[in-house]
C-alpha positions as CSV (number, residue, x, y, z in Angstrom):
1,M,-18.1,24.5,13.1
2,R,-15.9,25.0,10.1
3,R,-13.4,26.2,12.2
4,R,-14.5,23.1,14.3
5,M,-14.6,20.7,11.6
6,L,-10.5,21.8,10.4
7,V,-9.1,20.8,13.7
8,V,-10.8,17.7,14.0
9,T,-9.3,16.9,10.3
10,F,-5.7,17.9,11.6
11,V,-5.4,16.1,14.9
12,G,-6.5,13.0,13.0
13,L,-4.4,14.0,10.7
14,A,-1.4,14.2,13.2
15,L,-2.6,11.1,15.3
16,N,-2.2,9.2,11.3
17,A,1.0,9.8,10.5
18,C,2.2,8.9,14.0
19,T,1.7,5.1,13.2
20,T,3.7,2.9,10.3
21,T,2.6,0.1,8.4
22,E,4.2,-2.5,7.2
23,W,4.1,-5.8,4.9
24,V,4.2,-9.0,6.8
25,H,4.2,-12.7,5.5
26,P,3.2,-16.0,7.3
27,N,5.8,-17.8,5.8
28,K,8.2,-15.4,4.2
29,P,11.4,-13.5,5.1
30,S,11.0,-9.7,5.3
31,G,14.1,-10.1,3.3
32,E,11.8,-11.9,0.6
33,Y,9.6,-9.2,0.2
34,T,11.2,-6.9,-1.9
35,N,11.4,-9.7,-4.6
36,D,7.3,-10.2,-4.0
37,Y,6.9,-6.3,-4.5
38,N,8.8,-6.0,-7.7
39,K,7.8,-9.0,-9.0
40,C,4.4,-8.0,-8.5
41,Q,4.9,-4.4,-10.2
42,N,6.3,-5.4,-12.9
43,A,2.8,-8.2,-13.9
44,A,0.7,-4.4,-13.1
45,L,2.9,-2.8,-15.1
46,R,2.4,-5.1,-18.0
47,D,-0.8,-5.3,-17.5
48,P,-2.2,-3.1,-20.8
49,K,-5.3,-2.3,-18.7
50,L,-2.9,-0.6,-16.2
51,Q,-1.1,1.0,-19.4
52,Q,-2.1,4.3,-19.5
53,G,-0.4,5.9,-17.3
54,S,-2.4,5.9,-13.9
55,Q,0.4,5.2,-11.1
56,L,-2.9,4.9,-8.6
57,L,-4.4,1.9,-10.5
58,V,-0.6,0.0,-11.0
59,M,0.0,1.1,-7.5
60,N,-4.1,-0.9,-7.0
61,A,-3.4,-3.7,-8.9
62,T,0.6,-3.7,-7.5
63,E,-0.6,-4.4,-3.6
64,R,-3.7,-7.1,-4.7
65,C,-1.0,-8.9,-5.4
66,M,1.2,-8.6,-2.8
67,Q,-2.3,-9.9,-1.0
68,R,-2.8,-12.3,-3.2
69,E,0.3,-13.7,-2.5
70,G,0.0,-13.7,1.0
71,W,1.8,-10.7,2.1
72,R,-0.4,-8.7,5.3
73,L,0.0,-4.6,5.9
74,V,-0.6,-4.6,9.6
75,E,0.2,-1.1,11.8
76,Q,3.3,-1.3,14.2
């Protein structure tokens, strides 16, 4: 049973690795992504609550900011 669970997990991870995701915006060209991402990341790094060194918290805050800016993460 345990071996079967490991095989199912491995296959799921392998299939997931085959897909790619990309940030897209309905009104902005893809070249604007870097500017918006840097702006959001800098805002997250300046937040005193996020200056505890947790990179995951900074990444989550950056992604939330990107979504507020209109960017969406879509699978290709």
